[in-house]
C-alpha positions, 0 to 999 in steps of 0.5 A, a space after each residue: 231638136 237635132 235634125 239632118 246633121 244641121 242645127 235647128 238654127 242653121 235650118 231656119 237660116 237656110 230658108 232665110 238665105 233661100 228667100 233672100 236669093 229669090 228676092 235679090 236682097 244684098 248678101 250683107 243684109 241677109 247676113 244681118 237678118 240671120 244674126 241674133 241681135 242679143 243673146 243672154 245666158 244666165 245662171 239660176 240657183 235653185 234651192 233643192 233641200 239643204 243644197 242648191 242646184 244651178 240651172 241655165 237660163 236663156 233669152 235670145 233677141 233675134 230682131 227688132 226691125 219691125 217692133 219690140 221682140 216677142 217670144 215664149 219662154 220654155 222650161 224643158 231639159 233639152 233647152 240649149 242656146 241653139 234651139 233658143 236661137 232657132 225659135 227666136 229667129 222663127 218668131 221674127 219670120 212668124 210675126 212679119 208673116 202675119 203682119 203684127 208689129 213685133 220682132 222675134 225673141 225666145 227664152 228658156 230654162 234647161 230643166 225638166 218642168 214635170 219634176 218641179 214643184 209649183 214653188 220651185 217653178 215660181 222661184 225659177 221664173 221670178 229669178 229669170 225675170 230679175 236677171 233679165 229685167 233690163 232687156 224686157 218690157 212691153 216696148 222692148 221684149 214681151 215673153 209668153 208661155 211655151 212648153 213647160 210654162 203656162 198662164 200661171 207662170 206668166 202671172 208670176 213673171 208679170 208680178 216680179 216685173 211689176 215689183 221692179 218696174 211698176 204696173 205694166 201688164 203688157 210686159 208679158 202675154 198669155 196671162 190668166 184672164 183674171 189677171 189682165 189676160 185676154 179671153 181667146 188667147 189660150 185657144 188662139 194657137 190651136 184655133 189658128 191651126 184649125 182655121 188654116 187646116 180648113 182654108 187649106 182643104 177649101 183651097 184644094 177642093 176638099 170638103 171640110 165637113 167630114 174630112 178626117 184629121 189626126 192630131 199628134 199632141 194633146 197639150 194646149 195647141 193640139 187640144 184646141 186644134 182638135 176641138 175647133 176642127 171638130 166644131 168646123 165639122 171635120 172628123 178627128 179620128 185619132 189623137 195622142 199625147 205622152 201617155 199614148 193615143 186613142 183612135 176611132 174611125 167614126 170620129 172622137 167626141 173631142 168636147 167630151 175628152 177635152 178636160 182630161 189632163 192626159 189621154 191616159 184617163 180617157 176610156 177608149 176601145 182602141 189605144 195606139 202609140 204616138 208613132 203609130 198615130 203618125 201613120 194613120 190614113 187621113 186627110 189632115 195630119 197635125 203634128 202638134 207636139 215636139 219638133 223633129 218627129 217626122 224624119 227620113 226614117 218614118 216619112 215614107 209611112 205618112 198617109 195624109 194628104 195635108 200636113 199642118 204644122 202645129 208644133 215648131 219644126 216638126 218635119 226635118 228638111 229631108 222629110 219635108 222634101 220627100 213628102 212634097 215629092 209625093 204630093 203631100 201639101 205641107 203648111 209650115 209652122 210659121 203660118 200654121 201656128 202663128 195664131 198664138 202670137 196673133 192672140 198675144 198681139 191682141 192681148 198686148 194691144 188691149 193691155 196698152 189701151 187698158 180696154 178689153 175685147 169680148 171673145 167674139 171680137 177676138 175670134 173673128 179678128 184672129 180668123 180674118 187675119 189668119 185667112 188673110 196671111 194664108 191667102 197671101 202665102 198661097 198667092 206668093 207660092 203661085 207667083 214664084 212656083 215654090 212650096 208654101 214654106 218657101 213662100 212664107 219665108 219670101 213674104 216675111 224676109 221681104 217685110 223684115 228686110 224692107 224695115 231693116 233698110 228703111 231704118 237707115 242706120 246701116 244700109 
């Protein structure tokens, strides 16, 4: 996730510093809020044929000022400590922004998930859990799925944790529904993205029905974002994944292609590549794949009025600045894709109470809380005359700084 000469972690901290200055927070407190509380690097020997390959795994805990740390675990060949730090920090600001009682964490293993067998994947996540069990737990640090991991991976993680610590289903979220997961959790990130897209259009006087949407990425987030946009009456005119993209100016029937594992198997007249997809004229562009896809080199070709960040850090700082200068409204990742951690909070709560909600309650709670967070960010953006990303950081940095100071041990 290399950006404009700065590391991903430095980019996040730049926003934290800026919010701290606007709020008049003491420099020492801001330094504390920019630092990660704990970073653990582990080696994971993996049996490969008759030999062993040693992988590197990470867990970074950024802050517990507002509750136990929370954050996904990703399996990707480019995972490194800086990326995990940046994502752990983003989780702190994301959980504060939507006002759930968590701090931020993130985990990862540097491995190409697409080349792992199911048994290898299970071995890696169990070893990762055993090595980190002393820093995990439902009141310490709660992992969840991310890139390269899924509900099945979380079931193995929970099972390993149970072997060591006894029955505690709240030790991890994003589990299969049949194994203490919550109906609604899997769709929560994408659903939140779509609800935020609709709220943004309404806020700017654009009709939601018939608004054109382009979604980059057809994994968990992009798939559900496209489906819920479609259900809300928007017209999804293009989607893409690693295998390429499809486009239809009259709108794609997302429900009909939803269950395809990749878009490669979808019959389509018009196929495009993911780069071209970003340049299609539309009302709403949802980058929901990797970070750093919209940069100085391609942002001049973006042809959307609104960008709703489904992925983490899909825009570089330079691209963000240039697009805002052209009048594009950008809804930042820490607001737009926070439905995932909101959904995880609902699952965690149900696990602790050992009581499950019907999916209708899950969805209506999610929608209401996402819309509340959206309206608070909008209000703060007007109050300080700043863009939505800066406003989101002002809200969250203010909340974390207050919690940090109220705890009293340092300040």
